[in-house]
MIDOSE-1310 file (N, C-alpha, C; in nm, 2 decimals, decimal comma, always signed):
residues 154
mgke	+4,01/-11,28/+13,35/+4,13/-11,27/+13,27/+4,12/-11,38/+13,16; +4,15/-11,34/+13,04/+4,15/-11,43/+12,93/+4,29/-11,46/+12,88; +4,30/-11,52/+12,76/+4,43/-11,55/+12,70/+4,51/-11,43/+12,67; +4,44/-11,32/+12,62/+4,51/-11,20/+12,58/+4,59/-11,14/+12,70
qlql	+4,52/-11,14/+12,82/+4,59/-11,08/+12,94/+4,70/-11,17/+12,98; +4,68/-11,30/+12,97/+4,79/-11,39/+13,01/+4,91/-11,37/+12,91; +4,89/-11,35/+12,78/+4,99/-11,32/+12,69/+5,06/-11,19/+12,72; +4,99/-11,09/+12,76/+5,05/-10,96/+12,80/+5,13/-10,98/+12,93
lesd	+5,09/-11,05/+13,02/+5,16/-11,08/+13,14/+5,29/-11,15/+13,11; +5,29/-11,25/+13,02/+5,41/-11,32/+12,98/+5,51/-11,23/+12,90; +5,45/-11,15/+12,80/+5,54/-11,07/+12,72/+5,59/-10,94/+12,78; +5,50/-10,87/+12,85/+5,53/-10,74/+12,91/+5,57/-10,75/+13,06
gmyi	+5,54/-10,86/+13,12/+5,57/-10,88/+13,27/+5,47/-10,81/+13,36; +5,36/-10,75/+13,30/+5,26/-10,70/+13,38/+5,14/-10,66/+13,29; +5,02/-10,64/+13,36/+4,90/-10,59/+13,29/+4,81/-10,52/+13,39; +4,73/-10,44/+13,34/+4,63/-10,37/+13,43/+4,49/-10,43/+13,40
svpe	+4,42/-10,46/+13,51/+4,30/-10,53/+13,50/+4,19/-10,46/+13,58; +4,07/-10,47/+13,53/+3,95/-10,42/+13,60/+3,88/-10,55/+13,64; +3,90/-10,60/+13,76/+3,84/-10,73/+13,80/+3,69/-10,73/+13,80; +3,64/-10,85/+13,77/+3,49/-10,87/+13,77/+3,45/-10,96/+13,89
gism	+3,33/-10,96/+13,92/+3,28/-11,04/+14,03/+3,28/-10,98/+14,17; +3,23/-11,05/+14,26/+3,22/-11,00/+14,40/+3,32/-11,07/+14,50; +3,40/-11,16/+14,45/+3,48/-11,24/+14,55/+3,58/-11,16/+14,63; +3,62/-11,04/+14,58/+3,72/-10,97/+14,65/+3,67/-10,84/+14,72
rpmi	+3,54/-10,83/+14,73/+3,48/-10,72/+14,80/+3,51/-10,73/+14,95; +3,53/-10,63/+15,02/+3,53/-10,49/+14,99/+3,65/-10,43/+14,94; +3,76/-10,51/+14,93/+3,89/-10,46/+14,88/+3,88/-10,41/+14,74; +3,83/-10,50/+14,65/+3,82/-10,46/+14,51/+3,67/-10,47/+14,47
kagr	+3,62/-10,36/+14,41/+3,48/-10,36/+14,37/+3,48/-10,37/+14,21; +3,40/-10,46/+14,16/+3,40/-10,48/+14,02/+3,35/-10,36/+13,94; +3,42/-10,33/+13,83/+3,39/-10,22/+13,74/+3,43/-10,09/+13,80; +3,48/-10,08/+13,92/+3,52/-9,95/+13,98/+3,67/-9,95/+14,00
dvvl	+3,72/-10,05/+14,06/+3,86/-10,05/+14,09/+3,95/-10,12/+13,99; +4,08/-10,08/+13,99/+4,17/-10,13/+13,89/+4,29/-10,19/+13,97; +4,35/-10,30/+13,91/+4,47/-10,36/+13,98/+4,58/-10,37/+13,88; +4,70/-10,36/+13,92/+4,82/-10,38/+13,84/+4,87/-10,52/+13,88
veki	+4,87/-10,61/+13,79/+4,92/-10,75/+13,81/+5,06/-10,76/+13,74; +5,16/-10,80/+13,82/+5,29/-10,82/+13,77/+5,32/-10,97/+13,77; +5,40/-11,01/+13,67/+5,44/-11,15/+13,66/+5,51/-11,20/+13,79; +5,48/-11,32/+13,82/+5,53/-11,37/+13,95/+5,68/-11,39/+13,94
ksmp	+5,76/-11,34/+14,03/+5,91/-11,36/+14,03/+5,96/-11,44/+14,14; +5,89/-11,45/+14,25/+5,93/-11,53/+14,37/+5,80/-11,59/+14,43; +5,82/-11,68/+14,52/+5,71/-11,75/+14,58/+5,62/-11,65/+14,65; +5,49/-11,65/+14,63/+5,40/-11,56/+14,71/+5,40/-11,60/+14,85
kryd	+5,37/-11,51/+14,94/+5,37/-11,53/+15,08/+5,23/-11,50/+15,13; +5,21/-11,53/+15,26/+5,08/-11,51/+15,32/+5,04/-11,36/+15,31; +4,92/-11,33/+15,28/+4,86/-11,20/+15,26/+4,87/-11,15/+15,12; +4,96/-11,21/+15,03/+4,97/-11,16/+14,90/+4,84/-11,18/+14,82
lvmy	+4,81/-11,09/+14,73/+4,70/-11,10/+14,64/+4,75/-11,15/+14,51; +4,72/-11,27/+14,47/+4,78/-11,34/+14,35/+4,67/-11,36/+14,25; +4,72/-11,37/+14,12/+4,63/-11,41/+14,01/+4,67/-11,55/+13,97; +4,58/-11,64/+13,97/+4,61/-11,78/+13,93/+4,51/-11,82/+13,83
irge	+4,54/-11,93/+13,76/+4,46/-11,98/+13,65/+4,37/-12,10/+13,71; +4,24/-12,08/+13,69/+4,15/-12,18/+13,73/+4,09/-12,25/+13,60; +4,09/-12,38/+13,60/+4,05/-12,44/+13,48/+4,14/-12,42/+13,36; +4,08/-12,40/+13,24/+4,17/-12,38/+13,12/+4,24/-12,25/+13,12
digv	+4,16/-12,14/+13,13/+4,22/-12,01/+13,11/+4,15/-11,90/+13,19; +4,09/-11,93/+13,30/+4,02/-11,83/+13,38/+4,11/-11,78/+13,48; +4,14/-11,65/+13,48/+4,23/-11,59/+13,58/+4,14/-11,54/+13,70; +4,19/-11,57/+13,81/+4,12/-11,53/+13,94/+4,22/-11,46/+14,03
ihrv	+4,17/-11,36/+14,09/+4,25/-11,28/+14,19/+4,19/-11,31/+14,33; +4,28/-11,38/+14,41/+4,24/-11,41/+14,55/+4,36/-11,39/+14,64; +4,34/-11,40/+14,77/+4,44/-11,38/+14,86/+4,50/-11,51/+14,92; +4,64/-11,51/+14,94/+4,70/-11,63/+14,99/+4,68/-11,63/+15,15
ihyr	+4,63/-11,74/+15,19/+4,60/-11,76/+15,34/+4,72/-11,84/+15,40; +4,76/-11,95/+15,33/+4,87/-12,03/+15,38/+4,94/-12,10/+15,27; +5,06/-12,15/+15,29/+5,13/-12,24/+15,20/+5,16/-12,36/+15,28; +5,11/-12,47/+15,24/+5,13/-12,60/+15,31/+5,14/-12,72/+15,22
dgty	+5,24/-12,80/+15,24/+5,26/-12,92/+15,17/+5,27/-12,90/+15,01; +5,33/-12,79/+14,97/+5,35/-12,76/+14,83/+5,22/-12,71/+14,76; +5,12/-12,66/+14,84/+5,00/-12,61/+14,79/+4,96/-12,48/+14,86; +4,92/-12,38/+14,78/+4,87/-12,26/+14,84/+4,72/-12,27/+14,87
iicg	+4,69/-12,22/+14,99/+4,55/-12,22/+15,04/+4,51/-12,07/+15,02; +4,41/-12,05/+14,93/+4,37/-11,92/+14,89/+4,22/-11,90/+14,91; +4,18/-11,77/+14,93/+4,04/-11,74/+14,96/+4,02/-11,59/+14,91; +3,90/-11,57/+14,85/+3,86/-11,43/+14,82/+3,82/-11,36/+14,95
dncw	+3,83/-11,23/+14,95/+3,80/-11,16/+15,07/+3,65/-11,17/+15,11; +3,56/-11,19/+15,01/+3,42/-11,20/+15,03/+3,37/-11,35/+15,02; +3,46/-11,44/+15,04/+3,43/-11,58/+15,03/+3,45/-11,66/+15,16; +3,39/-11,77/+15,18/+3,42/-11,86/+15,29/+3,49/-11,99/+15,24
qley	+3,48/-12,02/+15,12/+3,54/-12,14/+15,07/+3,69/-12,12/+15,04; +3,77/-12,22/+15,09/+3,91/-12,22/+15,07/+3,94/-12,29/+14,94; +4,04/-12,24/+14,86/+4,08/-12,31/+14,74/+4,22/-12,35/+14,75; +4,25/-12,47/+14,69/+4,39/-12,52/+14,70/+4,45/-12,51/+14,56
vape	+4,56/-12,44/+14,55/+4,62/-12,40/+14,43/+4,76/-12,45/+14,42; +4,80/-12,51/+14,31/+4,94/-12,55/+14,29/+5,02/-12,43/+14,25; +5,15/-12,42/+14,29/+5,23/-12,31/+14,26/+5,24/-12,28/+14,11; +5,24/-12,38/+14,03/+5,24/-12,35/+13,88/+5,12/-12,28/+13,83
qikg	+5,01/-12,28/+13,90/+4,89/-12,22/+13,86/+4,90/-12,06/+13,88; +4,98/-12,02/+13,97/+4,99/-11,88/+14,01/+5,08/-11,81/+13,90; +5,02/-11,71/+13,84/+5,09/-11,64/+13,72/+5,13/-11,50/+13,76; +5,06/-11,44/+13,85/+5,09/-11,30/+13,88/+5,06/-11,26/+14,02
ivtk	+5,10/-11,14/+14,06/+5,08/-11,09/+14,19/+5,03/-10,94/+14,18; +4,94/-10,90/+14,25/+4,89/-10,76/+14,25/+4,99/-10,68/+14,33; +5,04/-10,57/+14,27/+5,14/-10,49/+14,34/+5,08/-10,35/+14,37; +4,98/-10,31/+14,29/+4,92/-10,18/+14,31/+4,77/-10,19/+14,28
ycrk	+4,69/-10,10/+14,33/+4,55/-10,09/+14,30/+4,51/-9,95/+14,29; +4,40/-9,92/+14,22/+4,35/-9,78/+14,20/+4,21/-9,78/+14,25; +4,19/-9,69/+14,34/+4,05/-9,67/+14,39/+4,03/-9,52/+14,39; +3,91/-9,47/+14,33/+3,88/-9,33/+14,32/+3,99/-9,25/+14,26
gkwr	+4,05/-9,31/+14,16/+4,15/-9,23/+14,08/+4,29/-9,22/+14,15; +4,31/-9,29/+14,26/+4,44/-9,28/+14,33/+4,50/-9,42/+14,33; +4,63/-9,43/+14,28/+4,70/-9,55/+14,28/+4,77/-9,57/+14,42; +4,76/-9,69/+14,47/+4,82/-9,72/+14,60/+4,90/-9,85/+14,59
svdy	+5,01/-9,85/+14,65/+5,09/-9,97/+14,66/+5,04/-10,07/+14,76; +5,07/-10,20/+14,75/+5,02/-10,29/+14,85/+5,10/-10,27/+14,98; +5,20/-10,18/+14,98/+5,28/-10,15/+15,10/+5,21/-10,03/+15,17; +5,10/-9,98/+15,12/+5,03/-9,87/+15,18/+4,98/-9,91/+15,32
lpyr	+5,01/-9,84/+15,42/+4,98/-9,88/+15,56/+4,83/-9,92/+15,58; +4,73/-9,84/+15,55/+4,59/-9,88/+15,57/+4,56/-10,01/+15,50; +4,61/-10,03/+15,38/+4,59/-10,16/+15,31/+4,65/-10,27/+15,39; +4,77/-10,26/+15,44/+4,84/-10,37/+15,51/+4,76/-10,40/+15,64
iyvr	+4,71/-10,30/+15,71/+4,63/-10,32/+15,83/+4,50/-10,40/+15,79; +4,43/-10,36/+15,69/+4,31/-10,43/+15,64/+4,34/-10,57/+15,61; +4,45/-10,60/+15,54/+4,48/-10,73/+15,50/+4,51/-10,82/+15,62; +4,59/-10,77/+15,71/+4,62/-10,85/+15,83/+4,49/-10,88/+15,91
lwvd	+4,41/-10,79/+15,93/+4,29/-10,81/+16,00/+4,20/-10,91/+15,93; +4,18/-10,89/+15,80/+4,09/-10,97/+15,72/+4,13/-11,12/+15,72; +4,26/-11,14/+15,70/+4,31/-11,28/+15,69/+4,32/-11,34/+15,83; +4,37/-11,26/+15,93/+4,39/-11,32/+16,06/+4,26/-11,35/+16,13
llfl	+4,15/-11,28/+16,09/+4,02/-11,31/+16,15/+3,94/-11,40/+16,06; +4,00/-11,47/+15,97/+3,93/-11,56/+15,88/+3,85/-11,67/+15,95; +3,90/-11,71/+16,07/+3,82/-11,81/+16,14/+3,69/-11,76/+16,19; +3,68/-11,63/+16,21/+3,55/-11,57/+16,24/+3,46/-11,54/+16,12
krpv	+3,53/-11,50/+16,01/+3,46/-11,46/+15,89/+3,40/-11,57/+15,82; +3,46/-11,69/+15,81/+3,41/-11,80/+15,74/+3,27/-11,85/+15,78; +3,25/-11,87/+15,91/+3,11/-11,92/+15,95/+3,01/-11,81/+15,92; +3,04/-11,68/+15,94/+2,95/-11,57/+15,92/+2,91/-11,57/+15,77
ffvr	+3,01/-11,58/+15,68/+2,99/-11,58/+15,54/+2,92/-11,70/+15,49; +2,94/-11,82/+15,55/+2,87/-11,94/+15,52/+2,72/-11,92/+15,55; +2,69/-11,88/+15,66/+2,55/-11,86/+15,70/+2,49/-11,75/+15,61; +2,56/-11,65/+15,58/+2,51/-11,54/+15,49/+2,47/-11,60/+15,35
dktk	+2,56/-11,68/+15,29/+2,54/-11,74/+15,16/+2,43/-11,84/+15,16; +2,42/-11,93/+15,26/+2,32/-12,03/+15,27/+2,18/-11,96/+15,29; +2,17/-11,85/+15,37/+2,05/-11,78/+15,39/+2,00/-11,72/+15,26; +2,09/-11,66/+15,19/+2,06/-11,60/+15,06/+2,00/-11,70/+14,96
rilv	+2,06/-11,82/+14,96/+2,02/-11,93/+14,87/+1,88/-11,97/+14,91; +1,85/-11,99/+15,04/+1,72/-12,03/+15,08/+1,61/-11,92/+15,05; +1,65/-11,79/+15,07/+1,55/-11,68/+15,04/+1,52/-11,67/+14,89; +1,62/-11,70/+14,81/+1,60/-11,70/+14,66/+1,50/-11,81/+14,62
rirn	+1,52/-11,93/+14,68/+1,43/-12,04/+14,65/+1,29/-12,01/+14,70; +1,28/-11,95/+14,81/+1,14/-11,92/+14,86/+1,08/-11,82/+14,77; +1,15/-11,71/+14,73/+1,10/-11,61/+14,64/+1,06/-11,67/+14,51; +1,14/-11,76/+14,45/+1,11/-11,82/+14,33/+0,99/-11,91/+14,34
alfr	+0,97/-11,98/+14,45/+0,85/-12,06/+14,47/+0,73/-11,98/+14,48; +0,74/-11,87/+14,55/+0,62/-11,78/+14,57/+0,58/-11,71/+14,45; +0,67/-11,67/+14,37/+0,64/-11,58/+14,25/+0,66/-11,65/+14,12; +0,66/-11,78/+14,12/+0,67/-11,86/+14,00/+0,56/-11,83/+13,91
rtpe	+0,59/-11,81/+13,79/+0,49/-11,78/+13,69/+0,43/-11,91/+13,64; +0,30/-11,91/+13,62/+0,24/-12,03/+13,57/+0,22/-12,01/+13,42; +0,23/-12,12/+13,34/+0,21/-12,10/+13,20/+0,06/-12,06/+13,17; +0,05/-11,97/+13,08/-0,08/-11,92/+13,04/-0,16/-12,02/+12,97
kq	-0,29/-12,03/+12,99/-0,37/-12,12/+12,92/-0,40/-12,07/+12,78; -0,40/-12,16/+12,69/-0,42/-12,12/+12,55/-0,56/-12,14/+12,50
């Protein structure tokens, strides 16, 4: 999300986004799914999918895990790292999503079941995803070391 989308959110109270990246898989797949982000009107609660500003103007959509001591603890569905976000960083909330041409509300029962399971089993998911990510990193380093190109002799 850039400055233009943030301006749309402020002026129109909502915007439609095609999220990028893999942090919200399997819920949101980049380039395929669409989300409707509405301007934040009340404090988000556990399980909400919020859009917050990271750094200067990077918009990120992740899920609320907890609210503790004036800080939101947030995590992407495909991530193991927890992020700590101040309430003023949160600008919007996802209220609908579109998959395969069908718009669904976040009140859609299969979605609510998925969210509850995914967040409530976070204690199991985090170590598995940690090992997955570290293993990938090691395999990439090994591949790069084995197939490193040597400079051609002139």
